[in-house]
C-alpha positions as CSV (number, residue, x, y, z in Angstrom):
1,M,-20.1,44.5,45.1
2,F,-22.3,47.5,45.2
3,R,-20.4,49.6,43.2
4,N,-20.6,46.9,40.0
5,P,-24.3,46.5,39.5
6,I,-25.0,50.5,39.8
7,L,-22.6,51.1,37.3
8,L,-23.4,48.7,34.8
9,V,-27.2,50.0,34.8
10,V,-26.0,53.8,34.2
11,L,-24.0,52.3,31.3
12,A,-27.4,51.0,29.9
13,V,-28.5,53.9,30.2
14,L,-26.4,55.9,28.7
15,G,-25.8,53.6,26.2
16,L,-29.7,53.6,25.4
17,F,-29.6,57.0,25.0
18,A,-26.5,57.2,22.7
19,V,-28.0,54.8,20.2
20,G,-31.8,57.0,21.0
21,L,-30.0,60.4,19.1
22,V,-28.9,58.3,16.5
23,L,-32.0,56.8,15.5
24,I,-33.4,60.4,15.8
25,G,-30.1,61.6,14.0
26,A,-31.0,59.3,11.2
27,F,-34.0,58.7,11.4
28,P,-35.4,62.5,11.8
29,P,-39.4,62.8,12.2
30,S,-41.2,64.3,9.2
31,V,-42.9,67.8,10.0
32,T,-45.6,69.0,8.0
33,P,-45.0,72.7,7.0
34,Q,-47.4,75.4,7.5
35,P,-48.1,79.2,6.8
36,V,-47.2,81.6,9.3
37,E,-49.7,84.1,9.9
38,R,-49.5,86.9,11.7
39,T,-51.2,89.9,12.6
40,I,-48.6,93.5,13.5
41,P,-50.7,95.8,15.1
42,N,-52.1,99.5,13.6
43,D,-50.5,101.3,16.4
44,R,-46.5,101.2,14.8
45,F,-47.7,102.1,11.1
46,R,-49.3,105.4,13.1
47,G,-47.8,109.3,11.9
48,R,-45.7,110.8,15.3
């Protein structure tokens, strides 16, 4: 008798997780594009 409520809670949590994944997949959050600006160290261009 004690197993059924725990099993029900586990199934409910897994169901909510699955619904959340479907919602995120169907309506992904918007991402604002930003340019990538990296500085390259000058020691790479030194002569040997």
